C-alpha positions as CSV (number, residue, x, y, z in Angstrom):
1,M,-24.6,2.2,231.1
2,L,-27.8,2.5,229.1
3,S,-27.9,6.3,229.7
4,Q,-24.4,6.6,228.3
5,H,-25.5,4.8,225.2
6,F,-28.4,7.2,224.7
7,L,-26.1,10.2,225.4
8,F,-23.7,9.0,222.8
9,F,-26.5,8.3,220.2
10,F,-28.1,11.7,220.5
11,A,-24.8,13.6,220.7
12,M,-23.4,11.8,217.7
13,L,-26.7,12.1,215.8
14,G,-26.2,15.8,215.2
15,A,-22.7,15.4,213.9
16,F,-23.6,12.5,211.6
17,N,-26.7,14.2,210.2
18,G,-24.8,17.5,209.9
19,L,-22.3,15.8,207.5
20,V,-25.2,14.3,205.5
21,V,-27.1,17.6,205.3
22,A,-23.9,19.5,204.3
23,S,-23.2,17.1,201.6
24,V,-26.7,17.3,200.1
25,L,-26.7,21.1,200.3
26,W,-23.4,21.3,198.6
27,W,-24.5,18.9,195.8
28,R,-27.7,20.8,195.2
29,A,-26.2,24.3,195.4
30,R,-25.5,24.4,191.7
31,G,-23.1,27.3,192.2
32,E,-25.4,29.3,194.5
33,P,-23.0,31.0,196.9
34,S,-25.3,31.3,199.9
35,Q,-26.2,27.5,199.8
36,R,-22.5,26.7,199.5
37,W,-21.7,28.8,202.6
38,L,-24.6,27.2,204.5
39,A,-23.3,23.7,203.6
40,L,-19.8,24.7,204.8
41,L,-21.3,26.1,208.0
42,I,-23.1,22.9,208.8
43,L,-20.1,20.9,207.9
44,M,-17.8,22.9,210.2
45,V,-20.3,22.6,213.1
46,G,-20.7,18.9,212.4
47,V,-16.9,18.3,212.5
48,R,-16.6,20.4,215.7
49,T,-19.4,18.5,217.5
50,G,-18.1,15.1,216.2
51,K,-14.7,15.9,217.8
52,S,-16.5,16.8,221.1
53,V,-18.3,13.5,221.2
54,A,-15.2,11.5,220.4
55,F,-13.2,13.3,223.1
56,H,-15.9,13.0,225.7
57,F,-16.2,9.2,225.3
58,W,-12.6,8.5,224.3
59,P,-10.2,11.1,226.0
60,D,-7.2,9.3,224.5
61,I,-8.1,9.9,220.9
62,P,-5.2,11.0,218.5
63,R,-4.4,14.6,218.9
64,I,-4.8,15.2,215.2
65,V,-8.6,14.7,215.7
66,L,-8.6,17.4,218.4
67,Q,-6.7,19.7,216.0
68,L,-9.2,19.0,213.2
69,G,-12.2,19.7,215.4
70,L,-10.7,23.0,216.7
71,T,-9.8,24.1,213.2
72,A,-13.4,23.5,212.1
73,C,-14.5,25.5,215.2
74,F,-12.3,28.4,214.0
75,L,-14.0,28.3,210.6
76,I,-17.6,28.3,211.9
77,G,-17.7,32.1,212.4
78,P,-16.4,33.0,208.9
79,C,-18.8,30.6,207.3
80,L,-21.7,32.2,209.1
81,F,-20.5,35.7,208.3
82,F,-20.2,34.9,204.6
83,L,-23.5,33.1,204.5
84,L,-25.2,36.3,205.5
85,R,-22.9,38.4,203.2
86,S,-23.8,36.2,200.2
87,S,-27.5,36.2,201.0
88,L,-27.6,40.0,201.3
89,A,-25.2,40.9,198.5
90,N,-26.1,42.2,195.1
91,S,-23.4,40.2,193.3
92,T,-23.2,36.4,193.0
93,G,-19.5,36.4,193.7
94,L,-17.2,37.7,196.4
95,S,-16.1,41.3,196.3
96,R,-12.4,42.1,196.3
97,I,-12.4,42.8,200.0
98,D,-14.3,39.6,200.7
99,R,-11.7,37.6,198.7
100,W,-8.9,39.1,200.7
101,H,-10.9,38.3,203.9
102,V,-11.3,34.6,202.9
103,A,-7.7,34.4,201.8
104,G,-6.6,35.7,205.2
105,V,-8.7,33.3,207.1
106,L,-7.4,30.3,205.1
107,A,-3.8,31.5,205.4
108,I,-4.1,31.7,209.2
109,T,-5.7,28.3,209.3
110,L,-2.9,26.7,207.2
111,L,-0.1,28.4,209.0
112,V,-1.3,27.5,212.5
113,N,-1.9,23.9,211.5
114,M,1.4,23.5,209.8
115,L,3.7,25.4,212.0
116,L,2.0,24.8,215.4
117,P,0.5,21.3,215.3
118,Y,-1.4,20.1,218.3
119,T,0.9,17.2,218.9
120,G,4.0,19.3,219.6
121,H,2.2,22.3,221.2
122,V,-0.4,20.8,223.5
123,E,-0.2,23.6,226.1
124,L,-0.3,26.3,223.5
125,W,-3.4,24.9,222.0
126,R,-5.1,24.3,225.4
127,W,-4.4,27.6,227.0
128,T,-4.0,30.1,224.1
129,I,-5.3,28.9,220.7
130,T,-8.5,27.3,221.9
131,P,-9.7,30.3,224.0
132,A,-8.7,32.6,221.0
133,I,-10.9,30.5,218.7
134,Q,-13.8,30.9,221.0
135,Y,-13.5,34.7,221.1
136,I,-12.9,34.9,217.3
137,W,-16.1,32.8,216.9
138,L,-17.8,35.4,219.1
139,G,-16.5,38.2,217.1
140,Y,-17.9,36.8,213.9
141,L,-21.2,36.2,215.6
142,L,-21.3,39.9,216.5
143,L,-20.4,40.9,213.0
144,A,-23.1,38.6,211.5
145,S,-25.7,40.0,214.0
146,A,-24.8,43.6,213.0
147,Q,-25.3,42.7,209.3
148,L,-28.7,41.2,210.0
149,L,-29.7,44.2,212.1
150,R,-28.6,46.6,209.3
151,H,-30.8,44.9,206.8
152,R,-33.7,44.3,209.1
153,S,-36.1,46.6,207.3
154,G,-35.8,44.7,204.0
155,L,-35.9,41.2,205.7
156,M,-38.7,41.8,208.2
157,G,-41.5,39.3,207.7
158,T,-39.8,37.5,204.8
159,P,-38.9,33.8,204.7
160,S,-35.3,34.5,203.9
161,G,-35.2,36.9,206.9
162,R,-36.6,34.2,209.2
163,L,-34.2,31.6,207.8
164,L,-31.1,33.8,208.3
165,L,-32.3,34.8,211.7
166,G,-32.8,31.1,212.6
167,A,-29.2,30.2,211.4
168,L,-27.8,33.1,213.5
169,I,-29.7,32.1,216.6
170,G,-28.8,28.5,216.2
171,V,-25.1,29.3,216.0
172,W,-25.4,31.6,219.0
173,L,-26.9,28.7,221.0
174,I,-24.1,26.3,220.0
175,W,-21.5,28.9,220.9
176,A,-23.1,29.6,224.2
177,A,-23.3,25.9,225.0
178,Y,-19.6,25.4,224.3
179,F,-18.6,28.7,226.1
180,T,-20.4,27.7,229.2
181,S,-19.4,24.0,229.1
182,G,-17.1,24.5,232.0
183,Y,-20.1,25.0,234.2
184,T,-22.2,22.2,232.7
185,S,-20.6,19.4,230.6
186,Y,-18.4,19.3,227.5
187,I,-21.0,17.2,225.7
188,V,-23.7,19.9,225.9
189,G,-22.2,21.6,222.8
190,A,-22.8,18.5,220.7
191,L,-26.3,18.0,222.1
192,S,-27.1,21.6,221.3
193,F,-26.2,21.0,217.6
194,T,-28.4,17.9,217.5
195,F,-31.3,20.1,218.9
196,V,-30.7,23.0,216.5
197,L,-30.4,20.7,213.4
198,A,-33.5,18.8,214.4
199,A,-35.5,22.0,214.9
200,S,-34.2,23.3,211.5
201,V,-35.3,20.1,209.7
202,L,-38.8,20.3,211.4
203,V,-39.2,23.9,210.2
204,Y,-38.1,22.9,206.7
205,L,-40.6,20.1,206.6
206,R,-43.4,22.4,207.8
207,L,-42.5,24.8,205.0
208,R,-42.5,22.0,202.4
209,A,-45.8,20.6,203.8
210,G,-47.5,24.0,203.2
211,R,-48.2,24.8,206.8
212,A,-46.1,27.9,206.5
213,P,-45.4,29.7,203.2
214,I,-42.0,29.5,201.6
215,E,-42.8,32.4,199.3
216,P,-45.3,35.0,200.3
217,Y,-46.6,35.5,196.8
218,Q,-50.3,34.9,197.4
219,D,-53.5,35.7,195.6
220,R,-54.2,38.6,197.9
221,R,-52.6,42.0,197.5
222,I,-49.9,42.8,200.0
223,S,-51.3,45.4,202.5
224,D,-49.9,48.9,202.4
225,A,-48.7,48.4,206.0
226,E,-46.5,45.5,204.8
227,A,-45.5,47.0,201.5
228,T,-44.5,50.5,202.6
229,P,-41.4,49.7,204.6
230,Q,-40.1,47.3,201.9
231,L,-40.8,49.7,199.1
232,Q,-39.0,52.4,201.1
233,A,-36.1,50.0,201.6
234,L,-36.0,49.4,197.9
235,E,-35.9,53.1,197.1
236,E,-33.2,53.8,199.7
237,L,-31.1,50.9,198.2
238,M,-31.5,52.2,194.7
239,D,-30.7,55.8,195.7
240,R,-27.7,54.8,197.7
241,E,-26.1,52.2,195.5
242,R,-27.6,53.1,192.1
243,L,-28.0,49.5,191.1
244,H,-30.1,50.4,188.1
245,L,-26.9,51.6,186.3
246,D,-25.8,48.0,186.0
247,P,-27.1,46.7,182.7
248,A,-27.0,43.1,184.0
249,L,-29.2,43.7,187.0
250,T,-31.9,41.1,187.3
251,L,-34.9,40.6,189.5
252,P,-33.4,37.7,191.5
253,R,-30.2,39.7,192.1
254,L,-32.1,42.8,193.2
255,A,-34.3,40.6,195.5
256,R,-31.3,38.9,197.0
257,R,-29.6,42.3,197.6
258,L,-32.8,43.6,199.2
259,G,-33.1,40.4,201.3
260,I,-36.6,39.3,200.1
261,P,-37.8,36.5,197.8
262,Q,-38.0,37.5,194.1
263,T,-41.7,36.6,194.0
264,R,-42.3,39.1,196.8
265,L,-40.4,41.8,195.0
266,S,-42.3,41.1,191.8
267,Q,-45.6,41.4,193.6
268,L,-44.6,44.6,195.4
269,L,-43.7,46.2,192.0
270,N,-46.7,44.8,190.1
271,D,-49.5,45.2,192.7
272,N,-48.3,47.9,195.0
273,K,-46.2,50.1,192.7
274,R,-48.3,49.4,189.6
275,T,-45.3,48.6,187.4
276,S,-43.2,45.7,186.2
277,F,-39.5,45.1,187.1
278,K,-38.5,46.0,183.6
279,S,-40.5,49.2,183.6
280,Y,-39.3,50.1,187.0
281,L,-35.7,49.9,185.9
282,A,-36.5,51.8,182.7
283,Q,-38.0,54.7,184.7
284,L,-34.9,55.0,186.8
285,R,-32.6,54.8,183.8
286,V,-34.5,57.4,181.9
287,V,-34.2,59.8,184.8
288,E,-30.5,59.2,184.8
289,A,-30.3,59.6,181.1
290,K,-32.2,63.0,181.3
291,A,-29.6,64.2,183.8
292,L,-26.8,63.1,181.5
293,L,-28.4,64.7,178.4
294,R,-28.4,68.1,180.2
295,Q,-24.7,68.0,181.0
296,L,-22.2,70.1,179.1
297,P,-20.2,69.4,177.1
298,A,-22.6,67.0,175.5
299,K,-21.8,63.3,175.5
300,P,-22.5,61.0,172.6
301,L,-25.9,59.3,172.9
302,E,-24.2,55.9,172.9
303,R,-22.2,56.9,176.0
304,V,-25.4,58.3,177.7
305,A,-27.2,55.1,177.1
306,E,-24.3,53.1,178.5
307,E,-23.8,55.2,181.6
308,A,-27.6,55.2,182.3
309,G,-27.6,51.4,182.4
310,F,-29.2,50.6,179.0
311,Q,-28.0,47.5,177.2
312,S,-28.4,48.9,173.7
313,M,-29.3,52.1,171.8
314,S,-32.6,50.6,170.6
315,T,-33.7,49.9,174.2
316,F,-32.6,53.3,175.3
317,H,-34.4,55.0,172.4
318,S,-37.7,53.1,172.8
319,A,-37.8,53.4,176.6
320,F,-37.0,57.2,176.5
321,K,-39.6,57.9,173.8
322,K,-42.3,55.8,175.6
323,L,-41.8,57.7,178.9
324,E,-41.0,61.2,177.7
325,G,-42.9,61.3,174.4
326,I,-39.8,62.4,172.4
327,T,-36.4,60.9,171.4
328,P,-33.3,61.5,173.5
329,A,-31.9,63.7,170.7
330,A,-35.0,65.8,170.6
331,F,-35.0,66.1,174.4
332,R,-31.4,67.4,174.3
333,A,-32.2,69.8,171.5
334,A,-35.2,71.1,173.3
335,G,-33.1,71.7,176.4
336,N,-30.4,73.6,174.4
337,N,-33.0,75.7,172.6
338,S,-34.7,76.7,175.9
339,G,-31.2,77.6,177.3
340,N,-30.4,79.7,174.2
341,R,-33.8,81.6,174.5
342,F,-33.1,82.3,178.2
343,Q,-29.7,83.7,177.3
344,H,-31.1,86.1,174.6
345,S,-34.1,87.3,176.6
C-alpha cells in the first residue's frame, strides 16, 4: 500500500508541477512567442500525464477526462514544433504558412472533439484515434528534430541550442515511455515527465547559480575555432535570406534567427569581426546600394535607400559617404562617366 502511495505521489508530482511551471512561464512571457510555446508544451504534457495518473489509479474516471488527456497528447507535437520554429525564426510572429498550420491543427482538434466525443465512440478512440495521435506525435518529433539538425551550425555550443536540444530529448523520452508502455506499465509515461521536468529544473538552477553560463559573453575573446563556424553561418544566412534589407532588423531578432544569444552575436561582431552590429548592417546595405545605383534605368535615390534597407535618406547618405568616401549621387555620376568614356574610346 505504501509503495502505491509513493508511486501516486511521484507520478502526480510531474503533472502538478508542470501546470505550475506552465502558468509561471506564460505569465512571464510578456509576448515572447518561444516562451509562450514552451508554456503550452509543458501544459499539454502536464495534462496528458495527469490523465495517465488518474486512469491508472481510478480506471472508472469520466470519459471526458480521457478525451481531454488524449487531446492534450495530440497537441504536444505541434507545441514542440512551433517552440523550435519561434526560437529559430527571424520574425516575432507566425508566418502565413504557420498560421494556416496552427488553424488546421485547432480545426482538427475541435472537429474530432465535437463530432466524435469519447463517450459515444469508445472503440473508435481506443483502436483508431489514440494510435493515430501517437504516430502524429512521432511525426512532429521527426519534424522538430530535422529543424534542429538544419540549424545545428548556428546553435552548436550555445545555451539556446542546449536548451532546445534538451526540450527535444525530453519529449522524445516521454513519447518513448508512452509508446512502449504496453511492455512496461502505463504509469511509466507520467513518471518520465516527472523525471524530465525535475532534470530541467536542476539544469535551470545550475545556470542561475552560475555553475554554467547562461550567456557566453565573457571577458575573454571567443577563439577562432569557435567563432569561424558561427560567423560562416551568419554570412550564409545573410546571403541566403538577405535580412539586412529589412530596415527593422535588430540585434535580438538576428540572434534569434541565427539561434544564438544576442550577447554572443554582439561579441562575435565586435571582437572577431572588428565591427559593431550597426556598422555590419551598414556595410551590407551599402554594397546593396552600389549595385542598385549601377542599374539602368536609374532609380531615384530615395527608392535606392529604401530597397537597400536604410530607414532614411540621411542615414543612407552618411553611411555611404563614410564607407565609400563619396555621396551616392557622386558614385552614380562617376559610374556613368566611366561608362561614357568606355563607349567613346
